[in-house]
TIFITI-808711 format. One line per 2 residues: number of its first residue (from 1); their letters; for each residue z, x, y negated of N, C-alpha, C, O. Coordinates in steps of 0.02 Angstrom, whole numbers, plus 50000, padded with zeros to 5 digits. Example, Ala and Ser with C-alpha at 12.3 -4.5 7.8 and 13.67 -1.06 7.14 Angstrom:
2
1) as) 50390:50660:50284:50390:50615:50225:50390:50660:50165:50423:50712:50166 ~ 50354:50642:50112:50357:50684:50053:50394:50645:49998:50402:50670:49943
***
This chain:
321
1) mt) 54555:54559:45437:54497:54544:45482:54467:54592:45513:54482:54649:45494 ~ 54418:54585:45567:54420:54641:45611:54411:54713:45587:54446:54758:45609
3) gk) 54367:54723:45543:54366:54788:45491:54307:54826:45544:54260:54808:45580 ~ 54343:54899:45522:54294:54942:45551:54328:54972:45631:54388:54977:45643
5) er) 54287:54985:45665:54315:55010:45745:54349:55078:45740:54329:55129:45712 ~ 54414:55064:45780:54466:55114:45764:54459:55154:45839:54422:55132:45883
7) ak) 54497:55215:45845:54515:55252:45896:54559:55217:45938:54588:55169:45914 ~ 54570:55234:46009:54614:55180:46061:54683:55205:46029:54727:55163:46022
9) kn) 54692:55263:46011:54778:55273:45986:54789:55269:45923:54842:55286:45897 ~ 54735:55244:45888:54756:55222:45811:54794:55157:45803:54773:55106:45830
11) rt) 54842:55156:45771:54892:55089:45781:54895:55061:45708:54943:55027:45687 ~ 54849:55076:45675:54837:55051:45601:54832:54970:45614:54791:54946:45653
13) lt) 54872:54938:45583:54866:54858:45575:54800:54840:45567:54766:54873:45527 ~ 54776:54795:45596:54724:54751:45601:54729:54689:45606:54782:54663:45620
15) lt) 54671:54654:45595:54683:54569:45596:54603:54540:45599:54557:54550:45560 ~ 54607:54496:45670:54551:54454:45683:54544:54400:45627:54593:54392:45590
17) dv) 54485:54359:45617:54465:54339:45567:54520:54269:45578:54547:54245:45528 ~ 54530:54244:45639:54573:54191:45660:54639:54210:45631:54671:54172:45594
19) ey) 54659:54269:45648:54738:54277:45615:54731:54281:45540:54783:54265:45511 ~ 54692:54295:45510:54692:54306:45433:54694:54239:45406:54740:54229:45367
21) rr) 54651:54187:45420:54646:54112:45393:54712:54086:45417:54740:54045:45382 ~ 54738:54106:45471:54803:54078:45495:54878:54099:45450:54926:54064:45434
23) lk) 54867:54158:45442:54914:54185:45386:54914:54179:45327:54963:54177:45290 ~ 54847:54176:45310:54844:54152:45232:54874:54090:45202:54898:54080:45146
25) kq) 54863:54043:45265:54902:53984:45246:54982:53984:45234:55013:53945:45197 ~ 55005:54028:45267:55082:54037:45260:55099:54073:45191:55159:54073:45178
27) la) 55063:54100:45152:55083:54121:45078:55090:54064:45047:55057:54012:45053 ~ 55155:54082:45000:55195:54037:44975:55141:54038:44906:55100:54080:44891
29) sq) 55160:53972:44869:55110:53965:44812:55144:53919:44764:55113:53901:44714 ~ 55205:53899:44774:55256:53858:44729:55317:53888:44729:55339:53915:44780
31) ic) 55355:53886:44663:55425:53899:44667:55456:53832:44628:55424:53803:44585 ~ 55525:53811:44650:55565:53756:44629:55596:53789:44589:55636:53830:44612
33) pg) 55589:53782:44513:55613:53821:44455:55703:53811:44461:55722:53754:44476 ~ 55743:53853:44451:55806:53853:44462:55843:53842:44517:55903:53829:44519
35) ie) 55791:53850:44579:55830:53828:44636:55812:53908:44678:55757:53920:44703 ~ 55875:53957:44678:55864:54014:44713:55841:54011:44781:55813:54061:44802
37) as) 55848:53964:44817:55842:53967:44891:55765:53961:44895:55738:53976:44948 ~ 55726:53941:44843:55672:53911:44846:55624:53982:44860:55573:53976:44894
39) id) 55639:54036:44836:55608:54107:44859:55631:54145:44918:55606:54198:44935 ~ 55670:54121:44943:55692:54150:45015:55639:54176:45058:55608:54137:45094
41) nk) 55626:54233:45058:55581:54256:45111:55503:54244:45091:55460:54237:45135 ~ 55491:54242:45037:55427:54205:45020:55378:54271:45004:55403:54325:44987
43) iy) 55315:54263:45010:55263:54309:44985:55220:54273:44948:55194:54229:44981 ~ 55199:54275:44881:55163:54243:44824:55109:54284:44812:55121:54343:44798
45) cg) 55044:54263:44816:54980:54278:44812:54966:54269:44738:54967:54213:44712 ~ 54951:54334:44698:54930:54312:44630:54964:54368:44578:55004:54411:44599
47) il) 54947:54365:44521:54980:54395:44446:55036:54385:44454:55054:54329:44469 ~ 55087:54445:44444:55146:54427:44431:55170:54371:44365:55221:54337:44369
49) er) 55143:54370:44329:55137:54323:44257:55123:54251:44276:55143:54206:44239 ~ 55095:54240:44323:55081:54181:44357:55162:54137:44379:55182:54080:44366
51) yv) 55191:54189:44414:55257:54168:44443:55327:54175:44402:55370:54131:44394 ~ 55328:54244:44377:55378:54255:44352:55426:54209:44302:55487:54214:44302
53) se) 55394:54169:44265:55435:54119:44231:55475:54075:44266:55528:54049:44247 ~ 55444:54069:44321:55470:54006:44368:55521:54014:44414:55549:53972:44449
55) fp) 55532:54091:44407:55584:54110:44450:55647:54105:44444:55659:54126:44387 ~ 55707:54085:44477:55772:54058:44459:55806:54134:44419:55796:54191:44441
57) ka) 55835:54124:44375:55879:54180:44341:55946:54201:44375:55991:54170:44402 ~ 55938:54259:44363:55999:54290:44396:56009:54268:44472:56056:54234:44491
59) ai) 55957:54292:44516:55940:54286:44570:55955:54346:44624:55981:54344:44680 ~ 55923:54409:44579:55901:54464:44617:55963:54511:44638:56006:54512:44594
61) dl) 55975:54541:44682:56023:54600:44695:55994:54657:44690:56027:54707:44673 ~ 55932:54661:44703:55901:54721:44721:55833:54723:44716:55798:54698:44760
63) li) 55801:54760:44648:55742:54740:44626:55709:54824:44643:55743:54875:44635 ~ 55649:54826:44664:55618:54872:44709:55546:54880:44677:55505:54843:44703
65) id) 55520:54923:44623:55442:54921:44607:55417:54974:44617:55446:55027:44607 ~ 55349:54968:44643:55305:55024:44651:55246:55012:44613:55196:55000:44647
67) pp) 55241:55013:44562:55188:54997:44507:55134:55036:44513:55146:55091:44539 ~ 55068:55024:44494:55012:55064:44496:55037:55129:44440:55067:55122:44386
69) yn) 55016:55188:44469:55032:55247:44436:54983:55251:44396:54930:55222:44410 ~ 54993:55293:44329:54938:55310:44278:54883:55360:44300:54868:55413:44274
71) in) 54857:55329:44355:54789:55375:44374:54739:55332:44395:54761:55276:44408 ~ 54681:55340:44402:54624:55300:44425:54630:55284:44491:54630:55333:44528
73) kn) 54633:55236:44516:54655:55198:44580:54621:55150:44612:54641:55097:44590 ~ 54580:55142:44651:54562:55071:44685:54594:55035:44741:54593:55051:44801
75) yh) 54622:54985:44714:54661:54954:44777:54614:54899:44799:54618:54843:44773 ~ 54570:54913:44847:54535:54866:44880:54499:54826:44826:54510:54767:44840
77) gn) 54467:54828:44778:54442:54792:44721:54472:54798:44660:54440:54798:44608 ~ 54545:54803:44665:54583:54797:44600:54582:54869:44579:54613:54911:44612
79) kf) 54549:54885:44528:54556:54947:44499:54607:54950:44450:54619:54901:44415 ~ 54635:55000:44444:54677:55032:44390:54655:55099:44376:54644:55144:44417
81) se) 54648:55101:44304:54615:55157:44263:54661:55209:44227:54709:55179:44201 ~ 54663:55270:44217:54702:55319:44187:54705:55301:44111:54650:55303:44084
83) cs) 54749:55287:44077:54755:55281:44013:54795:55331:43966:54808:55388:43985 ~ 54814:55308:43902:54857:55356:43865:54941:55351:43889:54958:55304:43925
85) ee) 54983:55393:43871:55052:55389:43879:55082:55313:43854:55117:55272:43884 ~ 55051:55313:43787:55085:55261:43749:55052:55197:43790:55089:55150:43803
87) sy) 54981:55196:43811:54960:55128:43829:54985:55110:43909:54982:55055:43936 ~ 55007:55164:43935:55038:55153:44003:55112:55110:43990:55133:55060:44020
89) as) 55139:55146:43939:55212:55130:43921:55200:55048:43898:55234:55004:43926 ~ 55164:55035:43862:55154:54968:43853:55141:54926:43901:55168:54870:43904
91) yl) 55101:54946:43942:55081:54886:44007:55151:54882:44049:55166:54827:44071 ~ 55196:54940:44061:55249:54935:44095:55302:54882:44065:55334:54841:44098
93) sa) 55305:54891:44005:55345:54847:43956:55331:54776:43954:55372:54733:43939 ~ 55266:54764:43971:55236:54701:43960:55249:54652:44023:55242:54591:44017
95) wf) 55272:54685:44091:55296:54643:44125:55366:54659:44148:55396:54615:44180 ~ 55398:54720:44135:55459:54728:44157:55506:54703:44119:55559:54689:44148
97) es) 55500:54689:44043:55545:54635:44016:55545:54568:44044:55589:54527:44028 ~ 55504:54557:44079:55506:54478:44100:55550:54478:44162:55561:54424:44190
99) ll) 55572:54525:44182:55595:54533:44254:55683:54530:44232:55725:54503:44268 ~ 55695:54557:44178:55764:54566:44184:55815:54512:44176:55875:54520:44187
101) pl) 55783:54448:44155:55823:54390:44167:55841:54376:44249:55897:54355:44264 ~ 55795:54389:44294:55802:54368:44360:55853:54423:44398:55861:54424:44459
103) lk) 55884:54464:44357:55932:54525:44405:55998:54477:44385:55999:54438:44337 ~ 56048:54488:44432:56112:54473:44429:56146:54535:44389:56121:54591:44398
105) qt) 56194:54529:44353:56237:54575:44323:56269:54634:44372:56300:54682:44349 ~ 56257:54622:44446:56267:54681:44479:56221:54731:44522:56230:54776:44564
107) as) 56163:54695:44487:56100:54712:44521:56087:54796:44514:56112:54832:44470 ~ 56048:54815:44560:56029:54885:44566:55945:54890:44547:55915:54838:44563
109) vy) 55909:54934:44520:55833:54936:44522:55804:55000:44534:55815:55049:44499 ~ 55769:54999:44582:55721:55068:44592:55657:55052:44561:55626:54999:44562
111) vc) 55640:55122:44526:55560:55121:44516:55526:55178:44528:55548:55232:44508 ~ 55464:55173:44566:55431:55233:44609:55386:55259:44546:55371:55221:44500
113) cd) 55367:55325:44548:55324:55360:44497:55300:55411:44528:55316:55421:44586 ~ 55261:55449:44498:55241:55515:44515:55259:55548:44448:55280:55514:44402
115) wk) 55251:55621:44442:55278:55673:44395:55249:55656:44336:55280:55674:44286 ~ 55187:55620:44326:55153:55612:44253:55176:55560:44229:55166:55556:44169
117) ss) 55214:55503:44260:55232:55461:44236:55312:55439:44234:55339:55390:44208 ~ 55338:55494:44270:55411:55495:44262:55449:55487:44198:55493:55446:44186
119) nv) 55423:55534:44158:55458:55513:44093:55439:55449:44056:55477:55434:44009 ~ 55405:55422:44065:55382:55350:44041:55438:55302:44073:55482:55273:44043
121) if) 55425:55302:44140:55485:55269:44177:55557:55279:44152:55596:55234:44140 ~ 55566:55332:44146:55650:55349:44135:55661:55314:44047:55713:55287:44028
123) sl) 55605:55323:44007:55614:55287:43941:55615:55206:43947:55649:55173:43908 ~ 55584:55182:43990:55582:55113:43996:55642:55097:44025:55659:55050:43988
125) ln) 55680:55103:44059:55725:55099:44115:55792:55123:44063:55833:55078:44055 ~ 55803:55168:44040:55858:55180:43982:55859:55139:43921:55907:55130:43883
127) ky) 55792:55112:43917:55801:55052:43845:55849:54988:43877:55893:54959:43846 ~ 55832:54978:43933:55868:54908:43958:55931:54919:44011:55979:54881:44009
129) li) 55927:54963:44051:55976:54973:44103:56013:55039:44095:56004:55079:44049 ~ 56058:55046:44149:56103:55113:44157:56066:55155:44207:56066:55145:44267
131) vr) 56031:55210:44173:56004:55253:44215:56052:55295:44274:56085:55339:44248 ~ 56057:55290:44326:56108:55314:44360:56064:55398:44412:56103:55442:44432
133) nr) 56010:55404:44422:55997:55452:44456:55914:55458:44447:55883:55423:44408 ~ 55887:55506:44489:55815:55530:44497:55815:55541:44558:55842:55596:44571
135) it) 55793:55506:44615:55774:55539:44688:55697:55563:44678:55653:55538:44643 ~ 55697:55608:44711:55627:55657:44714:55616:55665:44803:55661:55685:44840
137) wq) 55559:55647:44823:55557:55642:44898:55482:55682:44896:55434:55683:44857 ~ 55495:55707:44948:55433:55760:44977:55386:55721:45010:55403:55692:45062
139) re) 55322:55713:44985:55268:55694:45028:55246:55737:45066:55250:55795:45048 ~ 55220:55722:45126:55188:55772:45177:55114:55786:45150:55089:55842:45149
141) kg) 55085:55735:45131:55015:55733:45113:55000:55752:45029:55043:55752:44985 ~ 54943:55765:45022:54920:55780:44970:54857:55828:44953:54843:55877:44987
143) rg) 54826:55809:44904:54762:55863:44907:54766:55932:44871:54786:55936:44813 ~ 54747:55979:44903:54758:56046:44876:54714:56047:44803:54678:56002:44782
145) aq) 54727:56101:44778:54696:56112:44709:54694:56198:44686:54739:56241:44685 ~ 54603:56202:44665:54613:56279:44661:54640:56296:44593:54650:56356:44583
147) nn) 54650:56261:44553:54679:56279:44475:54745:56238:44461:54758:56221:44404 ~ 54788:56222:44515:54862:56182:44510:54895:56207:44567:54879:56249:44609
149) wk) 54950:56169:44556:54995:56177:44614:54978:56115:44651:54968:56066:44616 ~ 54971:56107:44724:54952:56054:44761:55031:56013:44755:55086:56036:44767
151) nc) 55008:55926:44728:55063:55888:44706:55080:55856:44784:55036:55828:44816 ~ 55137:55864:44805:55166:55841:44857:55245:55814:44840:55284:55818:44888
153) me) 55270:55788:44777:55335:55762:44782:55308:55690:44736:55253:55682:44710 ~ 55362:55647:44737:55351:55588:44694:55420:55562:44683:55452:55560:44736
155) di) 55452:55541:44635:55511:55514:44602:55516:55445:44615:55468:55409:44628 ~ 55593:55424:44608:55615:55359:44616:55673:55362:44568:55723:55396:44582
157) wf) 55668:55326:44509:55722:55308:44459:55760:55252:44487:55739:55197:44504 ~ 55836:55284:44487:55883:55222:44502:55914:55210:44448:55929:55259:44414
159) at) 55934:55141:44423:55957:55120:44371:56007:55049:44389:55994:55011:44435 ~ 56050:55042:44355:56099:54962:44358:56092:54924:44298:56074:54948:44245
161) vs) 56109:54861:44309:56114:54821:44244:56176:54842:44221:56173:54849:44159 ~ 56235:54856:44246:56301:54855:44235:56348:54919:44270:56326:54953:44316
163) dn) 56404:54927:44244:56445:54970:44289:56476:54946:44329:56519:54981:44355 ~ 56466:54874:44351:56482:54854:44410:56422:54837:44476:56392:54784:44478
165) yy) 56415:54874:44512:56355:54876:44550:56379:54910:44613:56427:54948:44619 ~ 56326:54884:44671:56349:54909:44747:56320:54962:44746:56271:54976:44711
167) fd) 56359:55011:44801:56323:55075:44823:56351:55088:44887:56412:55093:44889 ~ 56317:55095:44940:56359:55116:45005:56323:55184:45030:56271:55185:45062
169) ae) 56359:55238:45009:56337:55303:45027:56343:55322:45113:56307:55362:45144 ~ 56393:55284:45137:56407:55296:45210:56342:55256:45247:56320:55274:45301
171) av) 56322:55210:45216:56247:55171:45259:56189:55219:45260:56141:55206:45296 ~ 56188:55273:45224:56124:55316:45216:56133:55399:45225:56095:55444:45208
173) kq) 56200:55401:45259:56197:55478:45260:56152:55498:45323:56142:55463:45372 ~ 56122:55569:45311:56088:55582:45356:56107:55638:45407:56146:55683:45391
175) kr) 56076:55633:45476:56107:55688:45531:56059:55735:45541:56003:55721:45562 ~ 56077:55792:45526:56045:55855:45521:56078:55918:45580:56137:55932:45591
177) rv) 56017:55946:45610:56037:55990:45652:56082:56057:45624:56061:56091:45578 ~ 56129:56067:45650:56171:56115:45624:56142:56190:45652:56139:56199:45713
179) la) 56123:56235:45612:56085:56296:45632:56149:56351:45634:56147:56398:45675 ~ 56199:56344:45591:56261:56406:45591:56317:56358:45603:56343:56340:45550
181) py) 56341:56334:45655:56400:56297:45665:56447:56339:45652:56440:56399:45663 ~ 56514:56308:45623:56574:56344:45614:56626:56317:45643:56627:56255:45647
183) rd) 56679:56353:45668:56725:56325:45702:56798:56356:45666:56808:56412:45641 ~ 56838:56305:45672:56897:56316:45648:56963:56308:45695:56994:56255:45705
185) ng) 56978:56374:45723:57035:56368:45776:56993:56352:45853:57019:56330:45904 ~ 56933:56367:45844:56900:56344:45907:56861:56260:45904:56818:56235:45941
187) vp) 56890:56238:45856:56865:56161:45843:56813:56165:45805:56814:56206:45759 ~ 56747:56119:45815:56692:56114:45770:56707:56081:45708:56738:56028:45713
189) kd) 56689:56104:45645:56707:56108:45585:56648:56056:45559:56592:56078:45550 ~ 56662:55983:45546:56602:55949:45518:56547:55940:45548:56496:55923:45518
191) wn) 56551:55953:45626:56490:55944:45667:56507:55922:45729:56566:55928:45747 ~ 56461:55895:45769:56479:55863:45832:56427:55917:45881:56386:55952:45852
193) ee) 56431:55918:45950:56390:55939:45981:56380:55887:46052:56421:55873:46096 ~ 56314:55866:46043:56271:55803:46090:56243:55835:46114:56233:55895:46104
195) dg) 56213:55785:46167:56154:55813:46210:56085:55826:46166:56059:55778:46137 ~ 56062:55880:46164:56004:55911:46128:56031:55941:46062:55993:55947:46014
197) gk) 56087:55959:46061:56102:56008:46011:56170:55987:45972:56207:55940:45988 ~ 56178:56026:45925:56231:56024:45875:56213:55980:45813:56155:55983:45791
199) fr) 56264:55932:45779:56229:55889:45725:56288:55879:45683:56346:55880:45702 ~ 56266:55867:45618:56311:55848:45568:56285:55797:45514:56238:55809:45476
201) lt) 56322:55741:45514:56318:55698:45461:56332:55709:45388:56390:55714:45365 ~ 56272:55713:45348:56282:55743:45275:56274:55686:45231:56242:55637:45247
203) ap) 56308:55695:45165:56309:55650:45118:56237:55648:45090:56200:55696:45083 ~ 56221:55573:45072:56147:55572:45041:56133:55609:44972:56181:55606:44932
205) sn) 56088:55638:44954:56071:55675:44896:56016:55645:44858:55993:55592:44881 ~ 55995:55666:44813:55945:55641:44779:55879:55676:44777:55838:55677:44731
207) fw) 55875:55709:44845:55822:55762:44864:55802:55729:44948:55844:55731:44992 ~ 55751:55707:44958:55733:55678:45002:55670:55721:45057:55609:55709:45052
209) dd) 55692:55758:45095:55637:55797:45133:55639:55764:45206:55635:55804:45252 ~ 55643:55716:45218:55639:55688:45280:55600:55625:45308:55601:55596:45363
211) is) 55563:55612:45247:55521:55547:45254:55440:55576:45277:55412:55625:45252 ~ 55415:55539:45322:55351:55539:45349:55317:55491:45316:55336:55432:45317
213) ip) 55264:55511:45284:55215:55459:45263:55163:55433:45314:55132:55468:45354 ~ 55157:55352:45306:55135:55319:45364:55063:55355:45377:55027:55377:45332
215) fw) 55050:55357:45439:54979:55386:45451:54951:55337:45522:54984:55290:45543 ~ 54889:55356:45551:54846:55317:45595:54888:55312:45651:54881:55255:45673
217) sm) 54926:55343:45683:54974:55340:45745:55038:55297:45742:55073:55284:45791 ~ 55048:55282:45692:55117:55239:45667:55098:55170:45664:55047:55147:45640
219) pe) 55151:55136:45694:55122:55058:45707:55144:55025:45630:55121:54969:45619 ~ 55180:55050:45585:55185:55030:45516:55125:55045:45472:55119:55012:45420
221) nt) 55084:55088:45486:55035:55101:45448:54988:55045:45435:54987:54996:45473 ~ 54954:55050:45391:54898:54989:45360:54842:55033:45313:54851:55093:45303
223) dh) 54786:54998:45286:54734:55034:45257:54760:55038:45186:54723:55069:45147 ~ 54820:55012:45160:54841:55010:45090:54839:55093:45078:54854:55133:45122
225) pt) 54814:55112:45005:54791:55181:45000:54857:55206:44957:54851:55258:44925 ~ 54918:55169:44955:54977:55197:44927:55031:55169:44957:55078:55150:44923
227) qk) 55029:55163:45030:55093:55131:45045:55151:55176:45050:55148:55237:45053 ~ 55209:55138:45051:55283:55176:45045:55294:55182:45132:55268:55147:45175
229) pe) 55332:55229:45140:55361:55230:45210:55429:55171:45226:55475:55162:45187 ~ 55422:55143:45278:55489:55105:45302:55552:55135:45289:55600:55107:45263
231) kl) 55548:55194:45310:55610:55235:45314:55636:55256:45238:55696:55257:45226 ~ 55594:55270:45196:55610:55279:45118:55625:55205:45093:55674:55212:45055
233) ia) 55611:55153:45095:55632:55088:45070:55699:55070:45116:55744:55036:45092 ~ 55700:55087:45162:55762:55062:45201:55827:55110:45173:55884:55086:45179
235) kl) 55819:55170:45146:55856:55202:45115:55899:55154:45045:55957:55135:45033 ~ 55836:55149:45015:55852:55103:44960:55893:55042:44967:55944:55033:44934
237) il) 55868:54998:45013:55910:54927:45021:55965:54946:45059:56012:54907:45050 ~ 55977:54998:45105:56044:54993:45133:56096:55019:45085:56150:54989:45083
239) as) 56086:55071:45047:56126:55084:44995:56132:55048:44947:56184:55063:44919 ~ 56106:55005:44920:56097:54960:44864:56107:54887:44862:56105:54853:44811
241) sk) 56120:54859:44937:56114:54786:44944:56168:54781:45015:56179:54826:45055 ~ 56191:54724:45015:56216:54711:45063:56180:54662:45112:56124:54642:45095
243) tg) 56208:54640:45170:56169:54603:45210:56162:54529:45164:56201:54514:45118 ~ 56120:54497:45180:56094:54426:45141:56075:54422:45063:56049:54377:45031
245) dm) 56097:54478:45047:56069:54496:44979:55991:54481:44957:55952:54485:45004 ~ 55967:54467:44905:55900:54461:44885:55867:54521:44867:55885:54547:44814
247) vf) 55822:54548:44901:55786:54598:44886:55701:54581:44849:55662:54546:44881 ~ 55683:54604:44793:55641:54571:44764:55584:54625:44739:55608:54666:44700
249) dp) 55521:54633:44751:55467:54669:44744:55411:54639:44716:55374:54603:44750 ~ 55400:54650:44654:55346:54627:44625:55270:54656:44629:55224:54626:44601
251) fl) 55261:54710:44660:55212:54738:44671:55212:54754:44748:55218:54811:44769 ~ 55204:54701:44789:55234:54710:44866:55181:54755:44899:55203:54803:44932
253) gs) 55118:54748:44894:55053:54788:44917:55060:54770:44990:55052:54709:44998 ~ 55070:54797:45035:55057:54779:45118:55128:54772:45147:55142:54789:45205
255) gt) 55172:54747:45105:55221:54724:45127:55292:54759:45149:55341:54731:45175 ~ 55285:54830:45132:55347:54869:45170:55420:54838:45143:55462:54824:45185
257) ta) 55433:54827:45073:55488:54809:45052:55513:54757:45092:55565:54763:45124 ~ 55469:54687:45091:55481:54631:45114:55504:54638:45212:55542:54604:45246
259) vv) 55466:54691:45229:55466:54713:45304:55544:54735:45321:55584:54715:45364 ~ 55548:54783:45270:55618:54828:45293:55682:54761:45265:55737:54754:45291
261) ak) 55662:54728:45219:55719:54694:45200:55731:54643:45263:55788:54632:45283 ~ 55682:54618:45289:55687:54578:45346:55735:54608:45410:55783:54585:45440
263) kl) 55698:54668:45414:55733:54713:45480:55804:54719:45475:55842:54723:45523 ~ 55823:54721:45404:55901:54748:45397:55940:54684:45371:55995:54692:45345
265) gr) 55913:54622:45376:55959:54565:45368:55957:54544:45290:56002:54509:45265 ~ 55915:54561:45262:55917:54534:45193:55869:54491:45175:55815:54492:45205
267) rf) 55879:54450:45125:55832:54406:45120:55782:54434:45058:55805:54458:45007 ~ 55715:54429:45069:55677:54453:45027:55616:54407:44988:55602:54351:45010
269) cg) 55584:54432:44931:55535:54394:44882:55497:54439:44858:55520:54482:44820 ~ 55431:54436:44876:55371:54479:44843:55324:54440:44809:55322:54379:44813
271) ve) 55275:54485:44764:55222:54461:44730:55166:54511:44739:55177:54571:44736 ~ 55102:54485:44752:55051:54536:44766:55005:54491:44751:55003:54432:44770
273) qn) 54948:54536:44696:54882:54493:44681:54843:54501:44725:54806:54452:44732 ~ 54829:54564:44780:54785:54565:44817:54789:54525:44890:54827:54540:44935
275) ee) 54741:54472:44890:54765:54435:44957:54758:54454:45013:54789:54430:45060 ~ 54709:54507:45018:54716:54547:45100:54783:54581:45112:54813:54579:45165
277) yc) 54805:54617:45051:54882:54643:45070:54930:54598:45080:54979:54609:45116 ~ 54920:54540:45048:54978:54485:45072:54972:54462:45145:55020:54456:45182
279) vw) 54921:54453:45158:54905:54429:45238:54924:54499:45284:54960:54495:45333 ~ 54902:54548:45266:54952:54612:45305:55021:54613:45310:55055:54627:45360
281) am) 55041:54594:45241:55120:54584:45249:55140:54532:45280:55200:54533:45294 ~ 55105:54477:45299:55128:54413:45341:55127:54434:45411:55168:54416:45453
283) kr) 55065:54483:45424:55065:54497:45502:55117:54559:45511:55138:54568:45568 ~ 55134:54590:45473:55189:54652:45492:55260:54595:45492:55303:54610:45534
285) le) 55273:54541:45456:55342:54508:45452:55338:54484:45531:55383:54502:45568 ~ 55293:54448:45552:55278:54431:45620:55305:54472:45667:55350:54459:45707
287) ia) 55266:54538:45659:55292:54605:45708:55355:54607:45707:55382:54616:45762 ~ 55392:54601:45655:55464:54631:45643:55509:54569:45677:55570:54576:45681
289) dk) 55480:54515:45699:55524:54451:45726:55532:54484:45794:55578:54464:45830 ~ 55488:54537:45819:55507:54560:45882:55522:54639:45887:55553:54665:45933
291) dt) 55495:54673:45835:55522:54754:45838:55550:54767:45772:55513:54761:45722 ~ 55603:54781:45768:55660:54783:45718:55663:54862:45698:55700:54877:45651
293) ti) 55631:54907:45727:55656:54983:45712:55609:54988:45663:55562:54955:45642 ~ 55641:55052:45648:55631:55085:45577:55618:55164:45596:55665:55196:45619
295) qg) 55565:55190:45587:55541:55260:45601:55606:55301:45577:55628:55294:45519 ~ 55634:55340:45621:55675:55392:45590:55741:55362:45581:55780:55400:45553
297) yv) 55760:55316:45593:55833:55284:45583:55835:55241:45658:55802:55194:45681 ~ 55881:55276:45678:55905:55249:45752:55989:55241:45752:56013:55291:45725
299) dq) 56030:55203:45769:56099:55197:45781:56132:55201:45712:56178:55240:45701 ~ 56106:55160:45666:56118:55166:45593:56132:55228:45559:56172:55237:45514
301) vf) 56085:55282:45593:56097:55344:45557:56028:55361:45545:55988:55344:45589 ~ 55997:55399:45478:55941:55432:45457:55948:55513:45495:55988:55559:45485
303) we) 55893:55505:45540:55885:55572:45563:55820:55621:45522:55762:55608:45505 ~ 55857:55671:45519:55812:55733:45491:55747:55737:45515:55739:55725:45575
305) rn) 55694:55753:45480:55638:55745:45507:55617:55790:45555:55630:55849:45543 ~ 55579:55775:45622:55567:55795:45680:55622:55810:45726:55608:55825:45784
307) tl) 55693:55807:45702:55758:55814:45749:55761:55749:45793:55776:55757:45852 ~ 55750:55697:45774:55751:55639:45825:55710:55649:45885:55730:55637:45942
309) ne) 55656:55672:45870:55600:55672:45929:55633:55731:45970:55649:55708:46026 ~ 55647:55786:45965:55678:55829:46002:55738:55807:46037:55746:55817:46098
311) qm) 55784:55772:45995:55842:55739:46037:55825:55695:46084:55850:55701:46140 ~ 55776:55639:46067:55751:55596:46131:55722:55632:46200:55732:55612:46257
313) ks) 55687:55682:46183:55665:55733:46232:55706:55752:46281:55693:55750:46341 ~ 55765:55776:46251:55814:55818:46293:55862:55765:46334:55878:55772:46393
315) vk) 55886:55705:46288:55914:55653:46330:55874:55601:46375:55900:55558:46409 ~ 55806:55612:46368:55757:55573:46405:55769:55504:46404:55763:55468:46454
317) td) 55791:55479:46334:55785:55403:46338:55716:55359:46310:55663:55384:46292 ~ 55726:55312:46312:55655:55266:46288:55658:55227:46225:55623:55179:46210
319) ik) 55726:55266:46178:55728:55233:46108:55666:55245:46064:55639:55301:46060 ~ 55644:55192:46033:55580:55187:45982:55599:55235:45935:55656:55231:45911
321) i) 55556:55288:45915:55572:55321:45855:55509:55315:45806:55511:55340:45749
***
């Protein structure tokens, strides 16, 4: 809907009443049991338990989960209340176990969390899957505290169903500016000189400091309180899925996983209980028909934060960043 009036340069997603009604009608409501294609590129509005039993078995190549963290949070009317670690573990298990039959034997799983719930997520994954790694990524935002350290990091646990899984390290290399270029017999060693500076492609690590949280001047931004950046989700999708694979997000929120999957040529499916979030996701998917850019990802390379902006200025291109 139209919502509050925004500044002219504010690019946060908005919807007219007409758009809302039109896009609401496009939300999926039924699944053909056992038919994998029936969930292709669909967004289902409602609680996960309503749909999960009807999902085709062994259909998902990549599962990306961003569940409510164990904190008090109001998701536009859907409130989650902080509880004990034991209660939170029970909450997670209640729906996580139902997702396991949907995974292919070659599937990968990523689960987002904060530091307080990270150990609970690890224990859950370790019970059913093979835990491969923990990614820690730097959030720029976060409230300061007088009696504690400011929290500006989050975790993503990486697990697989079996030892037979897909991982493409080449697809998620990062382009970094070289501060101390070394030459061997006058030849650049592991770096190249380009317009705008000297750069090196580096292997992906489990610490990410190149992610920008969506904010008001970015076209991917919505009013969702815990929206994940497209660049972050793009790394997961490119590393752990192939073109045409099925990517499923059972807590879709404002649609980032679905949007990025579409931009990168994957099939997608998502479930979200908040109708407004679902409609936001549908609008973002429409926009992705015309704009497939992902902030910070250009020419099949992830750029170090702020580096791409300076590079584009130096070569005076009109590439969207």
